[in-house]
N, C-alpha and C positions, 0 to 999 in steps of 0.2 A: 489558625493552624495552618501550615503550608502543605501543599501536596509533595508526596515523595517522588512523583515523577513529573516530568516537564514536557510541555509540548513545544518542540522544537521546529515543527512544521505547522505553516499557516493552514488556516482552514480552506484556502484555495488549492494548495498543494495536496492536503488530504483529499478533497473532493475530486481533483485530477486523478489521483491514485486510484481512487475507488472506480471512476469512470474507465481507467486503463484496465483494470482487472475485468470489469464486466464486458468491455469491448472485445478483450482478447481471451476470454475464458474457453471459448470453443476450440482455441488452438491448442490447449493443454488438457491432459487427462482428468484434471479436477481443478476446482476452483482454488484449492491450496496450492497447486502447482503453478497457477497462474499468479497469485499472490507472491509466491517465492521467487519467481521469475522477474517480475516487475518491481518488487521491492529491491532486489540487488541493483537494478537498472537505475533507480532514482536514488540510491544511496540511503536507504534505511533498512531495518530488519523487519521481518515479517510479524 
């Protein structure tokens, strides 16, 4: 059976996105706000 979702981002890109969120979390009012900001900049959805 195949998955209904696909991973279009490599593990390296995903790891970088996580690091960016953690590094810039203090600049935003919440972790979710950081995720929303960074996801838009790297071309994905939160």
